[in-house]
All heavy atoms as TSV, in Angstrom:
chain	resi	resn	atom	element	x	y	z
A	1	PRO	N	N	15.693	1.970	-14.755
A	1	PRO	CA	C	14.520	2.776	-14.402
A	1	PRO	C	C	14.864	4.306	-14.166
A	1	PRO	O	O	16.005	4.567	-13.873
A	1	PRO	CB	C	14.035	2.163	-13.076
A	1	PRO	CG	C	14.947	1.062	-12.876
A	1	PRO	CD	C	16.002	1.041	-13.894
A	2	SER	N	N	13.970	5.134	-14.512
A	2	SER	CA	C	14.237	6.458	-14.248
A	2	SER	C	C	14.085	6.968	-12.803
A	2	SER	O	O	13.532	6.099	-11.955
A	2	SER	CB	C	13.172	7.300	-15.106
A	2	SER	OG	O	11.940	7.075	-14.711
A	3	ASP	N	N	14.483	8.037	-12.448
A	3	ASP	CA	C	14.384	8.599	-11.089
A	3	ASP	C	C	12.857	8.886	-10.769
A	3	ASP	O	O	12.116	9.074	-11.741
A	3	ASP	CB	C	15.174	9.886	-10.885
A	3	ASP	CG	C	16.636	9.584	-10.876
A	3	ASP	OD1	O	17.117	8.445	-10.611
A	3	ASP	OD2	O	17.484	10.547	-11.200
A	4	TYR	N	N	12.580	8.849	-9.539
A	4	TYR	CA	C	11.180	9.104	-9.187
A	4	TYR	C	C	11.332	10.009	-7.870
A	4	TYR	O	O	12.254	10.038	-7.080
A	4	TYR	CB	C	10.442	7.871	-8.910
A	4	TYR	CG	C	11.251	6.820	-8.121
A	4	TYR	CD1	C	11.328	6.886	-6.715
A	4	TYR	CD2	C	12.007	5.897	-8.734
A	4	TYR	CE1	C	12.092	5.967	-6.074
A	4	TYR	CE2	C	12.767	5.057	-8.184
A	4	TYR	CZ	C	12.859	4.991	-6.695
A	4	TYR	OH	O	13.576	4.104	-6.093
A	5	GLU	N	N	10.204	10.685	-7.589
A	5	GLU	CA	C	10.206	11.557	-6.466
A	5	GLU	C	C	9.864	10.695	-5.127
A	5	GLU	O	O	9.170	9.784	-5.198
A	5	GLU	CB	C	9.117	12.700	-6.475
A	5	GLU	CG	C	9.310	13.742	-7.543
A	5	GLU	CD	C	8.374	14.663	-7.627
A	5	GLU	OE1	O	7.986	15.285	-6.439
A	5	GLU	OE2	O	7.950	15.114	-8.612
A	6	LYS	N	N	10.547	11.047	-4.105
A	6	LYS	CA	C	10.401	10.362	-2.810
A	6	LYS	C	C	9.709	11.281	-1.837
A	6	LYS	O	O	9.518	12.364	-2.083
A	6	LYS	CB	C	11.711	9.904	-2.193
A	6	LYS	CG	C	12.433	8.886	-3.094
A	6	LYS	CD	C	13.811	8.537	-2.433
A	6	LYS	CE	C	14.540	7.513	-3.258
A	6	LYS	NZ	N	15.787	7.175	-2.602
A	7	TYR	N	N	9.325	10.643	-0.701
A	7	TYR	CA	C	8.790	11.315	0.481
A	7	TYR	C	C	7.381	11.951	0.117
A	7	TYR	O	O	7.038	13.088	0.508
A	7	TYR	CB	C	9.737	12.405	1.027
A	7	TYR	CG	C	10.994	11.899	1.097
A	7	TYR	CD1	C	12.122	12.359	0.423
A	7	TYR	CD2	C	11.258	10.797	2.059
A	7	TYR	CE1	C	13.402	11.770	0.546
A	7	TYR	CE2	C	12.508	10.239	2.263
A	7	TYR	CZ	C	13.602	10.757	1.459
A	7	TYR	OH	O	14.773	10.183	1.595
A	8	LYS	N	N	6.622	11.276	-0.643
A	8	LYS	CA	C	5.172	11.656	-0.956
A	8	LYS	C	C	4.324	11.137	0.086
A	8	LYS	O	O	4.465	10.018	0.545
A	8	LYS	CB	C	4.660	11.004	-2.264
A	8	LYS	CG	C	5.500	11.514	-3.570
A	8	LYS	CD	C	5.017	12.892	-3.861
A	8	LYS	CE	C	5.635	13.261	-5.206
A	8	LYS	NZ	N	5.198	14.494	-5.723
A	9	PRO	N	N	3.370	11.931	0.738
A	9	PRO	CA	C	2.524	11.451	1.812
A	9	PRO	C	C	1.641	10.292	1.308
A	9	PRO	O	O	1.176	10.301	0.220
A	9	PRO	CB	C	1.668	12.727	2.133
A	9	PRO	CG	C	2.011	13.719	1.221
A	9	PRO	CD	C	3.153	13.320	0.345
A	10	SER	N	N	1.459	9.360	2.207
A	10	SER	CA	C	0.682	8.200	1.878
A	10	SER	C	C	-0.487	8.140	2.971
A	10	SER	O	O	-0.130	8.238	4.153
A	10	SER	CB	C	1.503	6.917	1.940
A	10	SER	OG	O	2.458	6.952	1.132
A	11	THR	N	N	-1.680	7.814	2.521
A	11	THR	CA	C	-2.697	7.779	3.439
A	11	THR	C	C	-3.677	6.546	3.137
A	11	THR	O	O	-3.454	5.940	2.120
A	11	THR	CB	C	-3.733	9.020	3.360
A	11	THR	OG1	O	-4.164	9.172	2.100
A	11	THR	CG2	C	-2.898	10.184	3.821
A	12	GLY	N	N	-4.618	6.262	3.926
A	12	GLY	CA	C	-5.544	5.173	3.717
A	12	GLY	C	C	-5.209	3.791	4.324
A	12	GLY	O	O	-6.079	2.888	4.293
A	13	PHE	N	N	-4.036	3.629	5.005
A	13	PHE	CA	C	-3.650	2.478	5.505
A	13	PHE	C	C	-4.589	1.920	6.639
A	13	PHE	O	O	-4.961	0.728	6.759
A	13	PHE	CB	C	-2.248	2.417	6.112
A	13	PHE	CG	C	-1.264	2.801	5.096
A	13	PHE	CD1	C	-0.588	4.004	5.017
A	13	PHE	CD2	C	-0.942	1.883	4.012
A	13	PHE	CE1	C	0.339	4.386	4.141
A	13	PHE	CE2	C	-0.042	2.301	2.991
A	13	PHE	CZ	C	0.645	3.441	3.125
A	14	ASP	N	N	-5.167	2.907	7.424
A	14	ASP	CA	C	-6.073	2.430	8.553
A	14	ASP	C	C	-7.405	2.008	7.923
A	14	ASP	O	O	-8.120	1.275	8.732
A	14	ASP	CB	C	-6.286	3.778	9.385
A	14	ASP	CG	C	-5.038	4.094	10.065
A	14	ASP	OD1	O	-4.114	3.387	10.268
A	14	ASP	OD2	O	-5.070	5.256	10.675
A	15	SER	N	N	-7.799	2.385	6.737
A	15	SER	CA	C	-8.984	1.889	6.164
A	15	SER	C	C	-9.024	0.448	5.524
A	15	SER	O	O	-9.939	-0.115	5.259
A	15	SER	CB	C	-9.504	2.875	5.168
A	15	SER	OG	O	-8.646	2.948	4.039
A	16	VAL	N	N	-7.758	-0.105	5.565
A	16	VAL	CA	C	-7.557	-1.470	4.975
A	16	VAL	C	C	-7.617	-2.445	6.152
A	16	VAL	O	O	-6.737	-2.393	7.034
A	16	VAL	CB	C	-6.311	-1.598	4.161
A	16	VAL	CG1	C	-6.060	-3.090	3.754
A	16	VAL	CG2	C	-6.289	-0.662	3.001
A	17	THR	N	N	-8.522	-3.252	6.197
A	17	THR	CA	C	-8.661	-4.275	7.329
A	17	THR	C	C	-8.685	-5.685	6.874
A	17	THR	O	O	-9.105	-5.924	5.688
A	17	THR	CB	C	-10.035	-3.950	8.185
A	17	THR	OG1	O	-11.088	-4.066	7.320
A	17	THR	CG2	C	-9.905	-2.465	8.813
A	18	ASP	N	N	-8.358	-6.596	7.634
A	18	ASP	CA	C	-8.424	-7.957	7.237
A	18	ASP	C	C	-7.499	-8.427	6.084
A	18	ASP	O	O	-7.735	-9.370	5.398
A	18	ASP	CB	C	-9.873	-8.519	6.945
A	18	ASP	CG	C	-10.732	-8.334	8.167
A	18	ASP	OD1	O	-10.274	-8.574	9.334
A	18	ASP	OD2	O	-11.931	-8.031	7.971
A	19	ARG	N	N	-6.438	-7.627	5.924
A	19	ARG	CA	C	-5.419	-7.856	4.896
A	19	ARG	C	C	-4.044	-7.661	5.561
A	19	ARG	O	O	-3.975	-7.138	6.587
A	19	ARG	CB	C	-5.589	-6.801	3.686
A	19	ARG	CG	C	-6.878	-6.586	3.128
A	19	ARG	CD	C	-7.458	-7.919	2.356
A	19	ARG	NE	N	-8.772	-7.613	1.941
A	19	ARG	CZ	C	-9.861	-8.152	2.473
A	19	ARG	NH1	N	-9.795	-9.022	3.456
A	19	ARG	NH2	N	-10.970	-7.812	2.055
A	20	ILE	N	N	-3.084	-8.213	4.803
A	20	ILE	CA	C	-1.736	-7.934	5.345
A	20	ILE	C	C	-1.045	-6.909	4.299
A	20	ILE	O	O	-1.012	-7.092	3.095
A	20	ILE	CB	C	-0.958	-9.360	5.255
A	20	ILE	CG1	C	-1.633	-10.368	5.958
A	20	ILE	CG2	C	0.510	-9.152	5.688
A	20	ILE	CD1	C	-1.110	-11.745	5.914
A	21	LEU	N	N	-0.589	-5.936	4.936
A	21	LEU	CA	C	0.069	-4.839	4.159
A	21	LEU	C	C	1.573	-4.934	4.408
A	21	LEU	O	O	2.059	-5.085	5.461
A	21	LEU	CB	C	-0.301	-3.420	4.702
A	21	LEU	CG	C	-1.770	-3.070	4.591
A	21	LEU	CD1	C	-2.030	-1.745	5.195
A	21	LEU	CD2	C	-2.250	-3.183	3.148
A	22	PHE	N	N	2.364	-5.093	3.287
A	22	PHE	CA	C	3.788	-5.101	3.339
A	22	PHE	C	C	4.252	-3.676	2.770
A	22	PHE	O	O	4.107	-3.450	1.601
A	22	PHE	CB	C	4.300	-6.123	2.427
A	22	PHE	CG	C	3.920	-7.456	2.904
A	22	PHE	CD1	C	2.876	-8.185	2.406
A	22	PHE	CD2	C	4.781	-8.145	3.870
A	22	PHE	CE1	C	2.524	-9.411	2.875
A	22	PHE	CE2	C	4.358	-9.434	4.299
A	22	PHE	CZ	C	3.343	-10.122	3.809
A	23	HIS	N	N	4.838	-2.928	3.516
A	23	HIS	CA	C	5.415	-1.591	3.194
A	23	HIS	C	C	6.790	-1.738	2.680
A	23	HIS	O	O	7.490	-2.531	3.310
A	23	HIS	CB	C	5.440	-0.648	4.412
A	23	HIS	CG	C	4.100	-0.327	5.023
A	23	HIS	ND1	N	3.494	0.792	4.640
A	23	HIS	CD2	C	3.248	-0.934	5.860
A	23	HIS	CE1	C	2.240	0.830	5.262
A	23	HIS	NE2	N	2.226	-0.204	6.005
A	24	ALA	N	N	7.186	-1.014	1.692
A	24	ALA	CA	C	8.510	-1.139	1.074
A	24	ALA	C	C	9.294	0.072	1.468
A	24	ALA	O	O	9.336	1.077	0.997
A	24	ALA	CB	C	8.422	-1.079	-0.457
A	25	VAL	N	N	10.007	-0.082	2.673
A	25	VAL	CA	C	10.832	0.891	3.288
A	25	VAL	C	C	10.220	2.322	3.342
A	25	VAL	O	O	10.780	3.243	2.818
A	25	VAL	CB	C	12.231	0.836	2.606
A	25	VAL	CG1	C	13.215	1.604	3.483
A	25	VAL	CG2	C	12.656	-0.537	2.265
A	26	PRO	N	N	9.080	2.387	4.105
A	26	PRO	CA	C	8.498	3.865	4.114
A	26	PRO	C	C	9.294	4.694	5.114
A	26	PRO	O	O	10.082	4.199	5.964
A	26	PRO	CB	C	7.090	3.588	4.787
A	26	PRO	CG	C	7.389	2.392	5.618
A	26	PRO	CD	C	8.298	1.516	4.839
A	27	LYS	N	N	9.143	5.944	4.978
A	27	LYS	CA	C	9.715	6.961	5.898
A	27	LYS	C	C	8.506	7.416	6.782
A	27	LYS	O	O	7.383	7.563	6.275
A	27	LYS	CB	C	10.264	8.126	5.194
A	27	LYS	CG	C	11.517	7.737	4.471
A	27	LYS	CD	C	12.643	7.601	5.366
A	27	LYS	CE	C	14.091	7.303	4.613
A	27	LYS	NZ	N	15.080	6.928	5.412
A	28	THR	N	N	8.725	7.654	7.988
A	28	THR	CA	C	7.677	8.066	8.867
A	28	THR	C	C	8.171	9.408	9.508
A	28	THR	O	O	9.333	9.767	9.648
A	28	THR	CB	C	7.344	7.054	10.056
A	28	THR	OG1	O	8.557	6.794	10.794
A	28	THR	CG2	C	6.832	5.758	9.445
A	29	GLY	N	N	7.197	10.191	9.849
A	29	GLY	CA	C	7.428	11.528	10.473
A	29	GLY	C	C	6.098	11.892	11.234
A	29	GLY	O	O	5.007	12.015	10.532
A	30	GLY	N	N	6.197	12.064	12.531
A	30	GLY	CA	C	5.002	12.292	13.314
A	30	GLY	C	C	3.987	11.113	13.116
A	30	GLY	O	O	4.358	10.066	13.367
A	31	ASN	N	N	2.753	11.445	12.679
A	31	ASN	CA	C	1.808	10.472	12.568
A	31	ASN	C	C	1.611	10.043	11.032
A	31	ASN	O	O	0.628	9.403	10.531
A	31	ASN	CB	C	0.517	10.784	13.094
A	31	ASN	CG	C	0.437	10.828	14.647
A	31	ASN	OD1	O	1.219	10.059	15.163
A	31	ASN	ND2	N	-0.214	11.737	15.198
A	32	SER	N	N	2.559	10.428	10.229
A	32	SER	CA	C	2.456	10.344	8.745
A	32	SER	C	C	3.378	9.285	8.140
A	32	SER	O	O	4.385	8.975	8.786
A	32	SER	CB	C	2.748	11.686	8.015
A	32	SER	OG	O	1.791	12.623	8.468
A	33	ILE	N	N	3.008	8.669	7.022
A	33	ILE	CA	C	3.872	7.656	6.277
A	33	ILE	C	C	4.163	8.309	4.984
A	33	ILE	O	O	3.218	8.787	4.319
A	33	ILE	CB	C	3.135	6.352	6.200
A	33	ILE	CG1	C	2.965	5.687	7.563
A	33	ILE	CG2	C	3.926	5.366	5.398
A	33	ILE	CD1	C	2.071	4.364	7.529
A	34	PHE	N	N	5.431	8.223	4.458
A	34	PHE	CA	C	5.831	8.854	3.144
A	34	PHE	C	C	6.468	7.723	2.343
A	34	PHE	O	O	7.091	6.831	2.818
A	34	PHE	CB	C	6.838	9.920	3.430
A	34	PHE	CG	C	6.308	11.002	4.262
A	34	PHE	CD1	C	6.517	10.944	5.684
A	34	PHE	CD2	C	5.596	12.046	3.718
A	34	PHE	CE1	C	5.953	12.064	6.506
A	34	PHE	CE2	C	5.167	13.100	4.507
A	34	PHE	CZ	C	5.301	13.035	5.845
A	35	THR	N	N	6.252	7.838	1.064
A	35	THR	CA	C	6.974	6.846	0.100
A	35	THR	C	C	8.482	7.120	0.319
A	35	THR	O	O	8.953	8.149	0.498
A	35	THR	CB	C	6.499	7.080	-1.346
A	35	THR	OG1	O	6.857	8.353	-1.755
A	35	THR	CG2	C	4.954	6.977	-1.478
A	36	ASN	N	N	9.152	6.003	-0.139
A	36	ASN	CA	C	10.550	6.148	-0.167
A	36	ASN	C	C	11.258	5.289	-1.215
A	36	ASN	O	O	12.427	4.845	-1.203
A	36	ASN	CB	C	11.140	5.708	1.248
A	36	ASN	CG	C	12.617	6.011	1.431
A	36	ASN	OD1	O	13.099	6.989	0.866
A	36	ASN	ND2	N	13.347	5.159	2.092
A	37	GLY	N	N	10.452	4.969	-2.214
A	37	GLY	CA	C	11.019	4.112	-3.283
A	37	GLY	C	C	9.948	4.000	-4.410
A	37	GLY	O	O	8.839	4.470	-4.415
A	38	GLY	N	N	10.332	3.301	-5.509
A	38	GLY	CA	C	9.531	3.072	-6.634
A	38	GLY	C	C	8.353	2.065	-6.274
A	38	GLY	O	O	7.237	2.216	-6.691
A	39	ARG	N	N	8.624	1.030	-5.487
A	39	ARG	CA	C	7.626	0.073	-5.013
A	39	ARG	C	C	7.125	0.482	-3.591
A	39	ARG	O	O	8.082	0.640	-2.716
A	39	ARG	CB	C	8.039	-1.344	-5.093
A	39	ARG	CG	C	8.234	-1.783	-6.481
A	39	ARG	CD	C	8.866	-3.212	-6.557
A	39	ARG	NE	N	9.004	-3.636	-7.995
A	39	ARG	CZ	C	9.952	-3.269	-8.735
A	39	ARG	NH1	N	10.894	-2.476	-8.353
A	39	ARG	NH2	N	10.048	-3.744	-9.943
A	40	VAL	N	N	5.931	0.796	-3.416
A	40	VAL	CA	C	5.442	1.369	-2.172
A	40	VAL	C	C	4.838	0.422	-1.196
A	40	VAL	O	O	5.237	0.259	-0.054
A	40	VAL	CB	C	4.547	2.553	-2.386
A	40	VAL	CG1	C	4.006	3.116	-1.183
A	40	VAL	CG2	C	5.125	3.588	-3.179
A	41	ILE	N	N	3.925	-0.419	-1.751
A	41	ILE	CA	C	3.257	-1.354	-0.772
A	41	ILE	C	C	2.729	-2.519	-1.607
A	41	ILE	O	O	2.429	-2.516	-2.755
A	41	ILE	CB	C	2.001	-0.587	-0.125
A	41	ILE	CG1	C	1.424	-1.431	0.965
A	41	ILE	CG2	C	1.052	-0.139	-1.103
A	41	ILE	CD1	C	0.531	-0.661	1.903
A	42	ALA	N	N	2.580	-3.667	-0.958
A	42	ALA	CA	C	1.982	-4.857	-1.330
A	42	ALA	C	C	0.799	-5.168	-0.433
A	42	ALA	O	O	0.986	-5.120	0.750
A	42	ALA	CB	C	2.881	-6.030	-1.561
A	43	ILE	N	N	-0.375	-5.584	-1.032
A	43	ILE	CA	C	-1.532	-5.975	-0.194
A	43	ILE	C	C	-1.909	-7.315	-0.470
A	43	ILE	O	O	-2.000	-7.718	-1.602
A	43	ILE	CB	C	-2.721	-5.003	-0.455
A	43	ILE	CG1	C	-2.439	-3.623	-0.243
A	43	ILE	CG2	C	-3.950	-5.502	0.255
A	43	ILE	CD1	C	-3.604	-2.614	-0.681
A	44	THR	N	N	-1.745	-8.186	0.643
A	44	THR	CA	C	-2.025	-9.596	0.540
A	44	THR	C	C	-3.421	-9.909	1.134
A	44	THR	O	O	-3.650	-9.587	2.249
A	44	THR	CB	C	-0.953	-10.381	1.164
A	44	THR	OG1	O	0.307	-10.015	0.555
A	44	THR	CG2	C	-1.156	-11.867	0.999
A	45	SER	N	N	-4.207	-10.761	0.442
A	45	SER	CA	C	-5.462	-11.071	0.862
A	45	SER	C	C	-5.666	-12.570	0.873
A	45	SER	O	O	-5.016	-13.285	0.002
A	45	SER	CB	C	-6.614	-10.437	0.072
A	45	SER	OG	O	-6.475	-9.046	0.044
A	46	TYR	N	N	-6.602	-13.102	1.626
A	46	TYR	CA	C	-6.913	-14.638	1.560
A	46	TYR	C	C	-8.270	-14.609	0.951
A	46	TYR	O	O	-9.166	-13.758	1.179
A	46	TYR	CB	C	-6.958	-15.167	2.974
A	46	TYR	CG	C	-5.608	-15.234	3.567
A	46	TYR	CD1	C	-5.199	-14.301	4.500
A	46	TYR	CD2	C	-4.690	-16.280	3.134
A	46	TYR	CE1	C	-3.862	-14.431	5.042
A	46	TYR	CE2	C	-3.502	-16.383	3.802
A	46	TYR	CZ	C	-3.068	-15.417	4.704
A	46	TYR	OH	O	-1.840	-15.517	5.265
A	47	GLY	N	N	-8.512	-15.709	0.192
A	47	GLY	CA	C	-9.896	-15.949	-0.429
A	47	GLY	C	C	-9.929	-17.454	-0.651
A	47	GLY	O	O	-9.064	-18.266	-0.568
A	48	ASN	N	N	-11.245	-17.808	-1.088
A	48	ASN	CA	C	-11.473	-19.239	-1.401
A	48	ASN	C	C	-10.758	-19.647	-2.675
A	48	ASN	O	O	-10.491	-20.748	-2.901
A	48	ASN	CB	C	-12.956	-19.524	-1.502
A	48	ASN	CG	C	-13.594	-19.430	-0.129
A	48	ASN	OD1	O	-12.883	-19.815	0.910
A	48	ASN	ND2	N	-14.820	-18.881	-0.032
A	49	THR	N	N	-10.444	-18.690	-3.482
A	49	THR	CA	C	-9.719	-18.836	-4.788
A	49	THR	C	C	-8.698	-17.782	-4.951
A	49	THR	O	O	-8.841	-16.750	-4.243
A	49	THR	CB	C	-10.773	-18.778	-6.013
A	49	THR	OG1	O	-11.239	-17.424	-6.167
A	49	THR	CG2	C	-11.797	-19.806	-5.889
A	50	THR	N	N	-7.801	-17.954	-5.775
A	50	THR	CA	C	-6.706	-16.939	-6.179
A	50	THR	C	C	-7.424	-15.698	-6.624
A	50	THR	O	O	-7.076	-14.579	-6.297
A	50	THR	CB	C	-5.800	-17.460	-7.144
A	50	THR	OG1	O	-5.152	-18.681	-6.657
A	50	THR	CG2	C	-4.716	-16.470	-7.358
A	51	ASN	N	N	-8.433	-15.892	-7.454
A	51	ASN	CA	C	-9.089	-14.693	-8.073
A	51	ASN	C	C	-9.893	-13.849	-6.981
A	51	ASN	O	O	-9.818	-12.692	-6.997
A	51	ASN	CB	C	-10.063	-15.094	-9.160
A	51	ASN	CG	C	-10.566	-13.935	-9.984
A	51	ASN	OD1	O	-9.812	-13.160	-10.391
A	51	ASN	ND2	N	-11.887	-13.773	-10.020
A	52	GLU	N	N	-10.549	-14.551	-6.127
A	52	GLU	CA	C	-11.215	-13.839	-5.030
A	52	GLU	C	C	-10.171	-13.070	-4.122
A	52	GLU	O	O	-10.536	-11.942	-3.805
A	52	GLU	CB	C	-11.920	-14.940	-4.126
A	52	GLU	CG	C	-12.676	-14.292	-2.963
A	52	GLU	CD	C	-13.418	-15.356	-2.091
A	52	GLU	OE1	O	-14.110	-16.235	-2.718
A	52	GLU	OE2	O	-13.324	-15.232	-0.876
A	53	ALA	N	N	-9.088	-13.607	-3.841
A	53	ALA	CA	C	-8.097	-12.930	-3.045
A	53	ALA	C	C	-7.600	-11.750	-3.837
A	53	ALA	O	O	-7.301	-10.661	-3.324
A	53	ALA	CB	C	-6.897	-13.815	-2.658
A	54	LEU	N	N	-7.394	-11.851	-5.130
A	54	LEU	CA	C	-6.930	-10.804	-6.020
A	54	LEU	C	C	-7.929	-9.614	-6.004
A	54	LEU	O	O	-7.556	-8.488	-5.854
A	54	LEU	CB	C	-6.657	-11.307	-7.390
A	54	LEU	CG	C	-6.091	-10.240	-8.396
A	54	LEU	CD1	C	-4.744	-9.790	-7.978
A	54	LEU	CD2	C	-5.975	-10.892	-9.781
A	55	VAL	N	N	-9.197	-9.964	-6.114
A	55	VAL	CA	C	-10.219	-8.945	-6.189
A	55	VAL	C	C	-10.307	-8.196	-4.790
A	55	VAL	O	O	-10.374	-6.930	-4.850
A	55	VAL	CB	C	-11.583	-9.648	-6.439
A	55	VAL	CG1	C	-12.761	-8.609	-6.133
A	55	VAL	CG2	C	-11.723	-10.125	-7.859
A	56	LEU	N	N	-10.064	-8.823	-3.726
A	56	LEU	CA	C	-9.997	-8.195	-2.397
A	56	LEU	C	C	-8.796	-7.237	-2.283
A	56	LEU	O	O	-8.988	-6.152	-1.718
A	56	LEU	CB	C	-10.026	-9.223	-1.289
A	56	LEU	CG	C	-11.256	-10.103	-1.121
A	56	LEU	CD1	C	-11.064	-11.281	-0.125
A	56	LEU	CD2	C	-12.436	-9.238	-0.609
A	57	SER	N	N	-7.690	-7.753	-2.828
A	57	SER	CA	C	-6.458	-6.846	-2.737
A	57	SER	C	C	-6.673	-5.582	-3.558
A	57	SER	O	O	-6.382	-4.497	-3.129
A	57	SER	CB	C	-5.197	-7.604	-3.179
A	57	SER	OG	O	-4.881	-8.747	-2.248
A	58	TYR	N	N	-7.214	-5.793	-4.754
A	58	TYR	CA	C	-7.397	-4.524	-5.644
A	58	TYR	C	C	-8.344	-3.611	-4.996
A	58	TYR	O	O	-8.233	-2.402	-5.105
A	58	TYR	CB	C	-7.829	-4.981	-6.981
A	58	TYR	CG	C	-6.671	-5.458	-7.952
A	58	TYR	CD1	C	-6.702	-6.616	-8.532
A	58	TYR	CD2	C	-5.693	-4.455	-8.154
A	58	TYR	CE1	C	-5.629	-7.000	-9.339
A	58	TYR	CE2	C	-4.661	-4.852	-8.982
A	58	TYR	CZ	C	-4.612	-6.057	-9.631
A	58	TYR	OH	O	-3.649	-6.382	-10.464
A	59	LYS	N	N	-9.418	-4.195	-4.405
A	59	LYS	CA	C	-10.512	-3.282	-3.691
A	59	LYS	C	C	-9.793	-2.484	-2.691
A	59	LYS	O	O	-10.070	-1.231	-2.515
A	59	LYS	CB	C	-11.495	-4.225	-3.147
A	59	LYS	CG	C	-12.718	-3.436	-2.494
A	59	LYS	CD	C	-13.728	-4.429	-2.027
A	59	LYS	CE	C	-14.822	-3.650	-1.145
A	59	LYS	NZ	N	-15.802	-4.586	-0.622
A	60	ASP	N	N	-9.030	-3.099	-1.828
A	60	ASP	CA	C	-8.328	-2.300	-0.776
A	60	ASP	C	C	-7.227	-1.418	-1.306
A	60	ASP	O	O	-6.885	-0.361	-0.648
A	60	ASP	CB	C	-7.793	-3.248	0.297
A	60	ASP	CG	C	-8.928	-3.775	1.262
A	60	ASP	OD1	O	-9.747	-2.930	1.518
A	60	ASP	OD2	O	-8.785	-4.836	1.829
A	61	ALA	N	N	-6.665	-1.846	-2.422
A	61	ALA	CA	C	-5.601	-0.900	-3.019
A	61	ALA	C	C	-6.129	0.446	-3.405
A	61	ALA	O	O	-5.356	1.454	-3.407
A	61	ALA	CB	C	-4.950	-1.580	-4.203
A	62	GLU	N	N	-7.384	0.477	-3.766
A	62	GLU	CA	C	-8.023	1.753	-4.065
A	62	GLU	C	C	-8.123	2.620	-2.810
A	62	GLU	O	O	-8.335	3.897	-2.954
A	62	GLU	CB	C	-9.396	1.546	-4.642
A	62	GLU	CG	C	-9.306	0.822	-5.977
A	62	GLU	CD	C	-10.645	0.521	-6.514
A	62	GLU	OE1	O	-11.750	0.900	-5.908
A	62	GLU	OE2	O	-10.746	-0.039	-7.600
A	63	LYS	N	N	-8.024	2.145	-1.585
A	63	LYS	CA	C	-8.168	2.921	-0.380
A	63	LYS	C	C	-6.854	3.626	0.044
A	63	LYS	O	O	-6.856	4.590	0.710
A	63	LYS	CB	C	-8.624	2.023	0.731
A	63	LYS	CG	C	-10.034	1.497	0.637
A	63	LYS	CD	C	-10.269	0.429	1.666
A	63	LYS	CE	C	-11.638	-0.257	1.500
A	63	LYS	NZ	N	-11.886	-1.257	2.552
A	64	VAL	N	N	-5.736	3.043	-0.493
A	64	VAL	CA	C	-4.412	3.647	-0.164
A	64	VAL	C	C	-4.093	4.602	-1.142
A	64	VAL	O	O	-4.223	4.381	-2.460
A	64	VAL	CB	C	-3.312	2.460	-0.168
A	64	VAL	CG1	C	-1.969	3.096	0.083
A	64	VAL	CG2	C	-3.727	1.456	0.892
A	65	VAL	N	N	-3.707	5.855	-0.755
A	65	VAL	CA	C	-3.508	6.985	-1.678
A	65	VAL	C	C	-2.133	7.551	-1.558
A	65	VAL	O	O	-1.731	7.856	-0.393
A	65	VAL	CB	C	-4.575	8.106	-1.360
A	65	VAL	CG1	C	-4.406	9.306	-2.280
A	65	VAL	CG2	C	-5.932	7.586	-1.477
A	66	PHE	N	N	-1.407	7.805	-2.649
A	66	PHE	CA	C	-0.211	8.497	-2.704
A	66	PHE	C	C	0.088	8.886	-4.160
A	66	PHE	O	O	-0.395	8.304	-5.044
A	66	PHE	CB	C	0.964	7.664	-2.137
A	66	PHE	CG	C	1.123	6.312	-2.850
A	66	PHE	CD1	C	1.980	6.237	-3.959
A	66	PHE	CD2	C	0.473	5.269	-2.335
A	66	PHE	CE1	C	2.155	5.109	-4.572
A	66	PHE	CE2	C	0.660	4.021	-3.009
A	66	PHE	CZ	C	1.491	3.913	-4.106
A	67	ASP	N	N	0.924	9.850	-4.387
A	67	ASP	CA	C	1.258	10.293	-5.715
A	67	ASP	C	C	2.221	9.283	-6.386
A	67	ASP	O	O	3.102	8.776	-5.565
A	67	ASP	CB	C	1.932	11.691	-5.730
A	67	ASP	CG	C	0.944	12.829	-5.578
A	67	ASP	OD1	O	-0.218	12.636	-5.859
A	67	ASP	OD2	O	1.385	13.960	-5.169
């Protein structure tokens, strides 16, 4: 894999509710969260079906913002 920029500000985590967020080794500073690698976050949801859980995760992934 090629190199990637690190320490990009990440926002929107507070707007994700009723889901489990797995951060991939973020850096923190003050009240901010910054990226620190190629994989940034995984969002896990529960649903009556796998597809329902997937739709919920993708919906909440749109709320998390970073370059």
